[in-house]
C-alpha positions, 0 to 999 in steps of 0.5 A, a space after each residue: 323886136 328891139 335888138 338892144 334889149 329883146 323887148 317887144 316893140 310892136 306886134 300886129 297879126 291876123 287870126 282866123 280861129 281862136 286858138 291863140 286866145 283859148 287859154 288864159 292870157 296875161 301879157 306884159 303889154 297892152 292888147 287890142 283885139 278886133 273881132 271882124 267875124 264871128 261871136 263868142 264869149 270873153 272871160 276877163 276880170 272874173 266875169 264873162 261877156 258875150 261879143 259879136 263881130 266888129 267888137 274891139 276888145 282892149 286889155 291892159 298889161 297883166 289883165 287876164 283874159 280868154 276868148 271862147 267861140 263855138 265857131 272860128 273867129 276872124 280878126 286882127 290883134 295889135 300889141 303895142 308897147 306899154 309906152 306907146 299907149 300911155 303917151 296918148 293919155 292926157 296925163 302924158 302929153 305927146 312930145 311937142 304938143 302944146 299944153 
């Protein structure tokens, strides 16, 4: 947490069930979700997709998504600030990188 403005700086957490993702998420930051164990169904962009273990799910800010699973899933979630991912894009070269 940034002490100056209270904004999320970087969040990394592990999960061992889908409780955090059972309801529609619309976060104001990017989300990367690595499903290490388990399988289920992802609802995103007004469509549904099946996923299995070792899947990496990526969501843009404000992109609605929800995960459902019959059995608990295990994984890790990374929620970096918006600026950190945009800076890896060729449109926004890293500081000091040669063009």
